[in-house]
C-alpha positions as CSV (number, residue, x, y, z in Angstrom):
1,M,49.6,-22.8,92.0
2,S,49.0,-19.9,89.8
3,P,45.5,-18.8,89.2
4,A,43.9,-20.1,86.1
5,P,43.9,-17.7,83.2
6,A,40.9,-15.6,82.9
7,A,38.5,-16.9,80.6
8,R,38.3,-15.1,77.2
9,A,35.2,-13.4,76.5
10,R,33.3,-15.2,73.8
11,R,31.3,-13.5,71.0
12,P,27.8,-14.6,70.9
13,A,27.2,-16.9,68.0
14,A,25.2,-15.4,65.1
15,P,21.7,-16.7,65.1
16,A,20.9,-19.2,62.3
17,P,18.7,-17.9,59.6
18,A,15.1,-18.8,60.2
19,R,13.7,-21.3,57.8
20,K,10.4,-20.6,56.1
21,P,7.9,-23.1,57.1
22,R,6.8,-25.2,54.2
23,P,3.2,-24.8,53.3
24,A,1.2,-27.7,54.2
25,P,0.2,-29.7,51.2
26,A,-3.3,-29.0,50.0
27,P,-5.6,-31.7,50.6
28,S,-6.4,-33.5,47.3
29,P,-10.0,-32.9,46.2
30,R,-12.3,-35.8,46.6
31,P,-13.5,-37.1,43.3
32,E,-17.2,-36.3,42.6
33,P,-19.2,-39.3,42.0
34,A,-20.3,-39.7,38.4
35,R,-24.0,-39.0,37.7
36,P,-26.0,-41.9,36.6
37,P,-26.9,-41.7,32.8
38,R,-30.6,-42.0,33.7
39,R,-30.7,-38.7,35.7
40,R,-28.9,-36.7,32.9
41,G,-31.3,-38.0,30.3
42,R,-34.3,-37.0,32.5
43,R,-32.9,-33.4,32.8
44,L,-32.4,-33.0,29.0
45,L,-35.9,-34.5,28.4
46,G,-37.4,-32.0,30.9
47,L,-35.6,-29.1,29.1
48,A,-36.9,-30.3,25.8
49,I,-40.4,-30.6,27.1
50,Q,-40.3,-27.1,28.6
51,G,-38.9,-25.7,25.3
52,A,-41.7,-27.5,23.3
53,I,-44.3,-26.2,25.7
54,F,-43.1,-22.6,25.4
55,G,-42.6,-22.9,21.7
56,L,-46.1,-24.2,21.2
57,L,-47.4,-21.5,23.5
58,G,-45.5,-18.9,21.4
59,L,-46.7,-20.4,18.2
60,F,-50.3,-20.4,19.5
61,L,-50.0,-16.7,20.5
62,V,-48.6,-15.8,17.1
63,L,-51.4,-17.7,15.3
64,L,-53.9,-16.1,17.7
65,W,-52.6,-12.7,16.7
66,F,-52.8,-13.5,13.0
67,C,-56.3,-15.1,13.3
68,W,-57.7,-12.5,15.7
69,D,-59.6,-10.6,12.9
70,L,-60.0,-13.3,10.4
71,P,-63.4,-13.1,8.7
72,R,-66.0,-15.8,9.3
73,V,-65.5,-18.8,7.1
74,D,-68.8,-20.6,7.4
75,G,-69.0,-20.6,3.7
76,I,-68.3,-18.6,0.6
77,P,-69.6,-15.0,1.1
78,A,-72.2,-13.7,-1.3
79,A,-70.8,-11.2,-3.8
80,S,-71.4,-7.6,-2.8
81,R,-71.9,-5.4,-5.8
82,R,-73.0,-2.1,-7.0
83,P,-75.9,-2.0,-9.5
84,S,-74.5,-1.9,-13.0
85,V,-75.4,0.6,-15.8
86,T,-74.5,-0.3,-19.3
87,L,-74.8,2.4,-22.0
88,V,-74.9,1.3,-25.7
89,S,-75.1,3.4,-28.8
90,A,-78.2,3.4,-31.1
91,D,-76.6,0.5,-33.1
92,G,-75.6,-1.5,-30.0
93,A,-72.0,-0.6,-29.6
94,M,-70.7,-0.4,-26.0
95,L,-70.2,3.2,-24.9
96,A,-69.7,3.0,-21.1
97,T,-70.4,1.0,-18.0
98,Q,-70.8,1.9,-14.3
99,G,-71.0,-0.2,-11.3
100,D,-70.1,-3.9,-11.1
101,L,-70.9,-6.3,-14.0
102,Y,-71.6,-9.9,-13.3
103,G,-72.5,-12.4,-16.0
104,E,-74.1,-15.8,-15.6
105,A,-72.6,-18.3,-13.1
106,V,-70.7,-20.8,-15.2
107,R,-70.0,-24.4,-14.5
108,L,-66.6,-25.9,-15.4
109,K,-68.2,-28.6,-17.6
110,D,-70.0,-26.0,-19.7
111,L,-66.8,-24.0,-20.5
112,P,-64.4,-24.8,-23.3
113,P,-61.6,-26.8,-21.7
114,Y,-58.9,-24.4,-22.9
115,L,-60.3,-21.6,-20.7
116,P,-59.5,-23.2,-17.3
117,A,-56.4,-24.7,-18.9
118,A,-55.2,-21.2,-19.9
119,L,-55.7,-19.9,-16.4
120,I,-53.8,-22.8,-14.8
121,A,-51.0,-22.5,-17.3
122,V,-50.3,-18.8,-16.6
123,E,-51.3,-18.5,-12.9
124,D,-50.7,-21.8,-11.1
125,R,-49.3,-24.8,-13.0
126,R,-49.2,-27.0,-9.9
127,F,-52.8,-26.2,-9.0
128,R,-53.9,-29.9,-9.3
129,R,-51.0,-31.1,-7.1
130,H,-50.6,-28.7,-4.2
131,W,-52.7,-28.4,-1.0
132,G,-53.3,-24.7,-1.2
133,L,-49.8,-23.6,-0.6
134,D,-47.0,-24.3,-3.1
135,P,-43.5,-24.2,-1.5
136,L,-41.9,-25.1,-4.8
137,G,-43.7,-22.3,-6.6
138,M,-42.7,-19.8,-3.8
139,A,-39.1,-20.8,-4.1
140,R,-39.1,-20.5,-7.9
141,A,-40.7,-17.1,-7.7
142,A,-38.2,-15.9,-5.0
143,L,-35.3,-17.1,-7.2
144,A,-36.7,-15.3,-10.3
145,N,-37.3,-12.1,-8.3
146,W,-33.8,-12.2,-6.8
147,R,-32.2,-12.7,-10.3
148,A,-34.3,-9.9,-11.8
149,G,-33.7,-7.5,-8.9
150,E,-37.5,-6.8,-8.8
151,V,-40.8,-8.6,-8.4
152,V,-41.4,-10.4,-11.7
153,Q,-43.2,-13.5,-10.4
154,G,-45.7,-14.2,-7.7
155,G,-45.7,-17.3,-5.6
156,S,-49.4,-17.3,-4.6
157,T,-51.5,-20.2,-5.7
158,L,-54.9,-19.8,-7.3
159,T,-56.4,-20.9,-3.9
160,Q,-54.5,-18.1,-2.2
161,Q,-55.7,-15.6,-4.7
162,L,-59.2,-16.8,-4.2
163,A,-58.9,-16.5,-0.5
164,K,-57.7,-12.9,-0.9
165,N,-60.5,-12.0,-3.3
166,L,-63.2,-13.6,-1.2
167,F,-62.2,-12.7,2.3
168,L,-59.4,-10.2,2.5
169,S,-58.2,-6.7,1.5
170,T,-55.5,-6.1,-1.1
171,E,-53.0,-4.6,1.4
172,R,-49.5,-6.0,1.2
173,T,-48.6,-6.9,4.8
174,T,-47.2,-10.0,6.4
175,R,-50.3,-10.3,8.5
176,R,-52.5,-10.4,5.4
177,K,-50.2,-13.0,3.7
178,V,-50.4,-15.3,6.7
179,Q,-54.1,-15.0,6.8
180,E,-54.3,-15.7,3.1
181,A,-52.3,-18.9,3.6
182,L,-54.5,-20.0,6.5
183,L,-57.7,-19.4,4.5
184,A,-56.2,-21.2,1.5
185,L,-55.7,-24.3,3.6
186,W,-59.3,-24.0,4.8
187,L,-60.6,-23.6,1.2
188,E,-58.6,-26.7,0.0
189,R,-60.1,-28.7,2.9
190,R,-63.6,-27.5,2.3
191,F,-63.9,-27.6,-1.6
192,S,-62.7,-29.8,-4.4
193,K,-60.2,-28.5,-7.0
194,N,-63.0,-28.2,-9.6
195,Q,-65.2,-26.3,-7.2
196,L,-62.4,-23.9,-6.4
197,L,-61.7,-23.3,-10.0
198,E,-65.4,-22.6,-10.7
199,I,-65.6,-20.1,-7.8
200,Y,-62.5,-18.4,-9.1
201,L,-63.7,-18.1,-12.7
202,N,-67.0,-16.7,-11.5
203,R,-65.7,-14.1,-9.0
204,V,-62.3,-12.9,-10.3
205,Y,-62.1,-9.2,-11.3
206,L,-61.1,-8.8,-15.0
207,G,-61.2,-5.1,-15.5
208,A,-63.6,-2.4,-16.7
209,G,-66.0,-3.3,-13.9
210,A,-66.4,-6.9,-15.0
211,F,-66.4,-9.7,-12.4
212,G,-66.1,-13.3,-13.7
213,V,-65.2,-14.7,-17.1
214,D,-68.8,-14.5,-18.4
215,A,-69.2,-10.8,-17.7
216,A,-65.8,-10.1,-19.2
217,A,-66.4,-12.2,-22.3
218,R,-69.7,-10.4,-23.0
219,L,-68.1,-7.0,-22.3
220,F,-64.9,-7.4,-24.3
221,F,-66.0,-9.8,-27.1
222,G,-69.8,-9.7,-27.1
223,V,-70.1,-13.5,-26.5
224,P,-70.8,-15.5,-23.4
225,A,-67.9,-17.3,-21.8
226,K,-69.2,-20.7,-23.1
227,R,-68.5,-19.5,-26.7
228,V,-65.1,-17.8,-26.4
229,N,-62.5,-19.1,-28.8
230,L,-58.9,-20.1,-27.8
231,W,-57.3,-16.6,-28.2
232,Q,-60.1,-15.0,-26.3
233,A,-59.8,-17.5,-23.5
234,A,-56.1,-16.7,-23.3
235,M,-56.8,-13.0,-23.1
236,L,-59.3,-13.5,-20.3
237,A,-56.8,-15.8,-18.4
238,G,-54.1,-13.1,-18.7
239,L,-56.2,-10.4,-17.1
240,P,-55.9,-11.2,-13.3
241,K,-52.3,-10.1,-13.3
242,A,-53.3,-6.4,-13.8
243,P,-57.0,-6.2,-14.8
244,S,-57.3,-2.4,-14.9
245,R,-54.2,-2.0,-17.1
246,L,-54.3,-5.1,-19.4
247,N,-58.0,-5.3,-20.3
248,P,-58.9,-4.7,-24.0
249,R,-60.9,-1.6,-23.3
250,A,-58.1,0.1,-21.4
251,S,-55.2,-1.0,-23.6
252,P,-55.8,-3.3,-26.6
253,D,-52.1,-3.6,-27.4
254,L,-51.2,-4.7,-23.9
255,A,-54.1,-7.1,-23.9
256,V,-52.9,-8.8,-27.1
257,S,-49.4,-8.9,-25.8
258,R,-50.5,-10.6,-22.5
259,A,-52.7,-13.1,-24.4
260,S,-49.6,-14.1,-26.4
261,E,-47.7,-14.8,-23.2
262,V,-50.6,-17.0,-22.0
263,L,-50.6,-19.0,-25.3
264,E,-46.8,-19.5,-24.8
265,A,-47.5,-20.8,-21.3
266,M,-50.2,-23.2,-22.6
267,V,-47.6,-24.6,-25.1
268,A,-45.2,-25.1,-22.2
269,T,-47.7,-27.0,-20.2
270,G,-48.8,-29.1,-23.2
271,A,-52.4,-27.7,-23.2
272,I,-52.0,-26.7,-26.8
273,T,-49.4,-27.3,-29.6
274,R,-47.2,-24.7,-31.0
275,T,-49.0,-24.9,-34.3
276,Q,-52.3,-24.1,-32.5
277,M,-50.6,-21.1,-30.8
278,E,-49.3,-19.7,-34.1
279,G,-52.7,-20.1,-35.7
280,E,-54.3,-18.2,-32.8
281,L,-51.7,-15.4,-32.9
282,G,-52.7,-14.9,-36.6
283,R,-56.4,-14.8,-35.7
284,M,-56.1,-12.5,-32.7
285,H,-57.8,-9.2,-33.4
286,L,-59.7,-6.7,-31.3
287,P,-62.1,-4.6,-33.3
288,Q,-61.7,-0.9,-33.0
289,P,-64.2,0.6,-30.6
290,A,-67.1,2.3,-32.3
291,S,-65.9,5.7,-30.9
292,R,-62.6,6.7,-29.4
293,Q,-63.8,9.8,-27.6
294,A,-67.5,9.3,-26.8
295,G,-66.6,9.7,-23.1
296,W,-68.0,13.3,-23.1
297,F,-71.3,12.0,-24.4
298,A,-71.3,9.1,-21.9
299,D,-70.6,11.4,-19.0
300,W,-73.3,13.8,-20.0
301,A,-75.8,10.9,-20.6
302,L,-75.2,9.3,-17.2
303,E,-75.6,12.5,-15.2
304,D,-78.4,12.5,-12.7
305,L,-79.1,8.9,-13.4
306,A,-80.3,8.1,-9.8
307,E,-83.1,10.7,-10.2
308,T,-84.1,9.5,-13.6
309,F,-84.1,5.8,-12.8
310,P,-84.5,5.3,-9.0
311,G,-83.9,1.8,-7.6
312,N,-81.1,-0.7,-7.4
313,A,-81.7,-2.8,-10.5
314,D,-79.1,-3.3,-13.2
315,L,-79.8,-0.9,-16.1
316,L,-79.3,-1.2,-19.8
317,L,-79.5,2.1,-21.5
318,R,-79.8,2.6,-25.3
319,A,-78.3,6.0,-26.2
320,T,-79.3,8.3,-29.1
321,L,-75.7,8.5,-30.3
322,N,-74.9,7.2,-33.7
323,A,-71.5,5.4,-33.4
324,R,-70.5,5.9,-37.0
325,L,-71.4,9.6,-37.0
326,Q,-69.6,10.0,-33.7
327,A,-66.4,8.4,-35.1
328,G,-66.6,10.6,-38.2
329,V,-67.0,13.8,-36.1
330,E,-64.1,13.0,-34.0
331,A,-61.8,12.1,-36.9
332,R,-62.7,15.3,-38.8
333,L,-62.3,17.5,-35.7
334,E,-58.9,16.1,-34.9
335,A,-57.7,16.4,-38.6
336,L,-58.8,20.1,-38.7
337,L,-57.1,20.9,-35.3
338,A,-53.9,19.0,-36.2
339,G,-53.7,20.7,-39.6
340,P,-55.0,24.2,-40.5
341,G,-56.1,24.7,-36.9
342,A,-52.6,24.2,-35.5
343,R,-51.2,26.7,-38.0
344,A,-53.8,29.3,-37.0
345,G,-53.4,28.9,-33.2
346,V,-56.6,26.9,-32.6
347,G,-56.1,24.6,-29.7
348,Q,-59.6,23.2,-29.0
349,G,-63.0,22.6,-30.6
350,A,-66.4,21.1,-29.9
351,V,-69.2,19.7,-32.1
352,V,-72.8,18.7,-31.4
353,V,-75.1,17.0,-33.9
354,L,-78.7,17.0,-32.8
355,E,-81.9,15.8,-34.4
356,A,-84.0,18.9,-35.1
357,A,-87.4,17.2,-34.8
358,T,-86.8,15.6,-31.4
359,G,-83.7,16.9,-29.7
360,A,-81.9,13.5,-29.8
361,V,-78.1,14.1,-29.7
362,R,-76.5,12.0,-32.4
363,A,-72.9,13.0,-31.8
364,M,-71.0,15.0,-29.3
365,A,-67.3,15.9,-29.2
366,G,-66.5,17.9,-26.1
367,G,-62.9,18.6,-27.1
368,R,-59.9,17.3,-28.8
369,D,-58.9,14.4,-26.6
370,F,-61.1,13.0,-23.9
371,H,-58.1,11.1,-22.3
372,A,-56.2,14.4,-22.0
373,S,-59.2,16.5,-20.7
374,Q,-62.6,15.3,-19.6
375,F,-64.0,18.9,-19.5
376,N,-66.9,19.0,-21.9
377,R,-66.7,22.1,-24.0
378,A,-70.0,21.3,-25.7
379,T,-72.1,21.3,-22.5
380,S,-70.1,23.1,-19.8
381,A,-68.1,25.9,-21.5
382,R,-69.9,29.2,-21.6
383,R,-68.6,31.4,-24.3
384,Q,-69.8,34.5,-26.2
385,P,-71.6,33.4,-29.4
386,G,-70.9,36.6,-31.4
387,S,-73.0,37.0,-34.5
388,A,-74.4,33.4,-34.0
389,F,-76.8,35.1,-31.6
390,K,-78.2,37.4,-34.2
391,P,-81.0,35.1,-35.4
392,F,-82.8,35.6,-32.1
393,V,-82.6,39.3,-32.5
394,F,-84.0,39.1,-36.0
395,L,-86.7,36.7,-34.9
396,A,-87.9,39.2,-32.3
397,A,-88.2,41.8,-35.2
398,L,-90.2,39.3,-37.3
399,E,-92.6,38.8,-34.4
400,K,-93.1,42.5,-34.3
401,G,-94.3,42.5,-37.9
402,M,-91.1,43.0,-40.0
403,R,-90.4,40.7,-43.0
404,P,-87.1,39.5,-44.5
405,E,-87.4,42.0,-47.4
406,D,-87.9,45.0,-45.2
407,E,-85.0,47.5,-45.2
408,V,-82.8,48.8,-42.4
409,S,-80.0,51.3,-42.4
410,D,-76.4,50.0,-42.3
411,A,-74.9,53.4,-41.6
412,P,-72.5,54.0,-38.7
413,L,-74.1,54.2,-35.3
414,T,-73.2,55.6,-31.9
415,L,-75.1,54.8,-28.7
416,G,-73.9,56.5,-25.5
417,G,-70.3,56.6,-26.7
418,W,-70.4,53.0,-28.1
419,S,-70.0,52.6,-31.8
420,P,-70.3,49.1,-33.2
421,G,-68.0,48.4,-36.1
422,N,-68.8,46.6,-39.4
423,G,-65.4,45.2,-40.2
424,A,-64.8,45.3,-44.0
425,W,-68.5,46.0,-44.8
426,R,-69.0,49.3,-46.7
427,P,-72.3,51.0,-45.9
428,R,-74.9,51.0,-48.6
429,G,-77.5,53.1,-46.8
430,E,-80.4,50.7,-46.8
431,I,-80.3,46.9,-47.0
432,S,-82.9,44.2,-46.4
433,L,-83.1,42.3,-43.2
434,E,-82.1,39.1,-45.1
435,E,-79.0,40.7,-46.4
436,A,-78.2,42.3,-43.0
437,L,-78.2,38.8,-41.5
438,A,-76.5,37.2,-44.4
439,Q,-73.6,39.7,-44.3
440,S,-73.7,40.0,-40.5
441,V,-73.8,43.8,-40.5
442,N,-73.5,44.9,-36.9
443,T,-75.0,48.4,-37.2
444,A,-78.0,47.0,-39.0
445,A,-78.4,44.3,-36.3
446,V,-78.4,46.9,-33.6
447,R,-81.2,48.8,-35.4
448,V,-83.1,45.6,-35.9
449,L,-82.8,44.9,-32.1
450,F,-84.7,48.1,-31.3
451,R,-87.3,47.5,-33.9
452,G,-87.9,44.1,-32.3
453,G,-88.4,45.5,-28.8
454,G,-84.9,46.1,-27.5
455,P,-82.5,43.9,-25.5
456,K,-85.1,42.4,-23.2
457,A,-87.2,41.2,-26.1
458,A,-84.3,39.6,-27.8
459,A,-83.2,37.8,-24.5
460,D,-86.8,36.6,-24.0
461,V,-86.9,35.1,-27.5
462,A,-83.6,33.3,-26.9
463,R,-84.8,31.9,-23.6
464,R,-88.1,30.8,-25.1
465,L,-86.2,28.7,-27.7
466,G,-84.2,27.1,-24.9
467,L,-81.1,29.2,-24.9
468,D,-80.2,29.6,-21.2
469,G,-77.5,32.2,-20.8
470,R,-76.5,35.4,-19.1
471,F,-77.5,38.2,-21.5
472,P,-76.5,41.9,-21.2
473,R,-79.3,44.5,-20.9
474,D,-77.9,46.8,-23.4
475,A,-77.6,47.0,-27.2
476,S,-74.4,44.9,-27.2
477,I,-76.6,41.8,-26.9
478,A,-77.3,42.2,-30.7
479,L,-73.6,41.3,-31.3
480,G,-73.7,38.2,-29.1
481,T,-71.9,39.4,-26.0
482,G,-73.8,37.1,-23.7
483,E,-72.5,33.6,-22.7
484,V,-74.0,30.3,-23.9
485,T,-73.0,26.7,-24.3
486,L,-72.7,25.0,-27.7
487,L,-75.3,22.4,-26.8
488,D,-77.9,25.0,-25.9
489,L,-77.2,27.2,-28.9
490,T,-77.5,24.2,-31.3
491,A,-80.8,23.1,-29.7
492,A,-82.2,26.6,-30.0
493,Y,-81.5,26.6,-33.8
494,A,-83.6,23.4,-34.0
495,A,-86.8,25.6,-33.9
496,F,-85.6,27.3,-37.2
497,A,-85.2,23.9,-38.8
498,N,-88.3,22.1,-37.6
499,G,-90.9,24.8,-38.2
500,G,-90.9,26.5,-34.8
501,M,-90.9,23.7,-32.2
502,R,-88.6,23.9,-29.1
503,V,-86.8,20.7,-28.3
504,T,-84.8,19.7,-25.3
505,P,-81.6,17.8,-26.0
506,F,-81.6,14.2,-24.7
507,S,-79.3,11.3,-24.7
508,I,-81.3,8.2,-23.7
509,A,-83.7,6.6,-26.2
510,G,-84.6,3.5,-24.3
511,A,-84.0,1.8,-21.0
512,S,-84.6,-1.7,-19.4
513,A,-83.9,-3.4,-16.1
514,T,-83.7,-7.1,-15.8
515,G,-85.3,-7.4,-19.2
516,A,-88.3,-5.2,-18.6
517,S,-88.6,-1.9,-20.4
518,L,-88.6,1.3,-18.4
519,P,-90.2,4.6,-19.3
520,V,-87.8,7.3,-20.2
521,P,-88.9,10.8,-19.1
522,R,-88.5,13.3,-21.9
523,P,-90.1,16.7,-22.5
524,A,-92.2,16.7,-25.7
525,P,-91.4,19.4,-28.4
526,Q,-93.6,22.4,-27.9
527,R,-94.4,25.3,-30.3
528,V,-92.5,28.5,-29.5
529,V,-92.4,30.1,-33.0
530,A,-95.2,30.7,-35.5
531,P,-94.7,28.5,-38.6
532,A,-94.5,31.6,-40.8
533,D,-91.8,33.2,-38.7
534,A,-89.8,29.9,-38.6
535,A,-90.0,29.7,-42.4
536,A,-88.8,33.3,-42.7
537,M,-85.9,32.6,-40.4
538,R,-85.0,29.5,-42.4
539,R,-85.0,31.5,-45.6
540,M,-82.7,34.2,-44.1
541,L,-80.3,31.5,-42.8
542,E,-80.1,29.9,-46.2
543,A,-79.1,33.3,-47.6
544,V,-76.2,33.3,-45.1
545,V,-74.8,30.2,-46.7
546,R,-75.8,31.0,-50.3
547,S,-74.4,34.5,-50.5
548,G,-73.2,35.7,-47.1
549,T,-70.5,35.0,-44.5
550,G,-71.3,31.2,-44.4
551,R,-70.5,30.3,-48.0
552,A,-67.8,27.8,-46.9
553,A,-70.6,25.7,-45.3
554,A,-72.3,25.1,-48.6
555,A,-72.6,21.3,-49.4
556,A,-73.1,20.1,-52.9
557,G,-76.6,19.1,-53.7
558,R,-77.9,20.0,-50.2
559,S,-80.0,22.8,-48.9
560,V,-77.9,24.3,-46.1
561,A,-78.9,27.1,-43.6
562,G,-76.9,28.5,-40.7
563,K,-75.1,31.4,-39.1
564,T,-71.5,32.3,-38.4
565,G,-70.2,33.8,-35.2
566,T,-66.9,35.5,-34.4
567,T,-66.0,37.2,-31.1
568,Q,-63.7,40.1,-30.4
569,D,-60.0,39.5,-31.2
570,F,-60.9,36.1,-32.8
571,R,-61.2,34.4,-29.4
572,D,-64.3,32.3,-30.4
573,A,-65.4,31.1,-33.8
574,W,-68.8,29.4,-34.4
575,F,-71.0,27.9,-37.1
576,V,-74.4,26.5,-36.3
577,G,-76.7,25.3,-39.1
578,F,-78.7,22.5,-40.6
579,T,-79.4,20.7,-43.8
580,G,-82.3,18.8,-45.3
581,T,-81.3,15.6,-43.5
582,G,-83.0,16.9,-40.3
583,N,-79.9,17.4,-38.2
584,V,-78.6,20.6,-36.6
585,I,-74.8,20.8,-36.4
586,G,-73.1,23.2,-34.0
587,V,-69.3,23.9,-34.2
588,W,-67.1,25.9,-31.9
589,L,-63.4,26.6,-32.2
590,G,-61.1,28.5,-29.8
591,N,-58.7,28.1,-26.9
592,D,-59.5,27.2,-23.3
593,D,-57.6,30.2,-22.0
594,G,-59.2,32.7,-24.3
595,R,-56.1,33.2,-26.3
596,P,-56.9,34.8,-29.7
597,M,-56.7,32.7,-32.8
598,D,-55.0,33.9,-36.0
599,S,-57.9,35.6,-37.9
600,I,-60.2,32.6,-37.6
601,T,-63.8,33.6,-38.2
602,G,-67.0,31.5,-38.0
603,G,-67.1,31.5,-41.8
604,S,-63.7,29.9,-42.1
605,L,-62.7,26.7,-40.3
606,P,-66.0,26.2,-38.4
607,A,-68.0,26.5,-41.6
608,R,-65.6,24.1,-43.3
609,L,-65.9,21.6,-40.5
610,F,-69.7,21.9,-40.6
611,R,-69.7,21.1,-44.4
612,E,-67.4,18.0,-43.9
613,I,-69.8,16.6,-41.2
614,A,-72.9,17.4,-43.2
615,E,-71.5,15.7,-46.3
616,M,-71.1,12.4,-44.3
617,G,-74.8,11.9,-45.0
618,L,-75.5,10.1,-41.7
């Protein structure tokens, strides 16, 4: 047998592709068992309780922060006030007040019903219905303010205003507003509505230093609150909005306008009818104050008050000022400055009217407009008097034995390089003392100065008559180169008018505290000039007006005496004189900055103003 064929070599078989193992299926999650509804409710309740606790704690902390410095509220605090001072003119017209004015405590049942009705109508119409806070009123005010783009309404209730006035400051902060609300809630719980209204009416500030409706009614209308009429009640009710700006003494026009708004509000609330409102609008009238500019006098009168009247009692002071005369002085001064004065470059003026026998000041204008400048040019401005000083020089000569008819040279004069001029005066050689004073001849006045004892003697005479000034020690004193005030100069002339008695200017004629009269310290007049010398001076000063530089001061049917004064470059112009009525009148015109006027002499506009005041006959 043949051998079997050799076996064919076999290719190894290709390995089969490996299969990816399938991932094992994820075990399905086991369903969580549902929470019982009771456990879920407990958790929510716990969260709510925690939130409430923390919320209450936070609210408590916030309230604690707001209440930390709240004032004690055991009761209504007593009113803290400064003692008041009321200054009235000789005829009773109100001139000024200082301190805090309180009237009588009023009861609601004693007031005319339209007074509280006016206050509620304009300040808090829902006063009788809210509980201290008025959300509706706040929302209404917020909407009105949003529409106007500014604050035009307030949302505070009367109770909130009372809380602020009694316990808090006037600062505008959130803290203060929250405290105000808390205190308002306390007030509403503690007092009835009528009691709250009474407290408000007795304590609210109504301007010009007046607290409460009774003080304000007496101050603005001269009647107690029990007797105010309807339009007066409306005016008082309108003042709490802006008492310092709306009160009748600060701005009569604004006070009337605000009262009209209150009457409209009363019609809207049904407190009055439209017919009543129209009738009150026709009757509404604030009398013009007795004097528009008497502030200079008032300021001067109230100086050093604590030393004159020590203590803390309320004072009523009756001034020496005559209100009608004061008003006339002011009107004539303003007319002169606005007319011929303006054309001649005169910017300011001052006037003093003084009773020659006593020194009582009857009128005082310290400038053109007190509201524009409170500087008192009658009492505080020291200016050169010019020739208005010459009477003291001539009086020194009279006291040395000279008489008005004695003669003195008016020829040119030179002293150490100084030569006083005589203006348009042409020398005559010898003239009488009377004519030298009447024509205000400078060279003659210098010669009279030396005959009377020189500069020191003239200064001594001036001081003896009450003229307190800085006087030069050379011959220029004869031409008035010292510095004096108008008040002092006017008072010094009183000795020429009253027969030789020195008087001290004063402003207070009488005083009382809580109804009891008080003594008013006042220096008595004292003799400083012999009667014969005073009569001679009066004679020479009459010649000044009759035939000299003061002819413009002559008043028909009156005996007038006085002296002109003009300083270098027409910087000051004076006329001081007196009439048979017993008043001395001093006038000064010039400019505060010393700017020269346009040829204004003492014999021109000052003498003219003197005559106009003298002819008032007051």
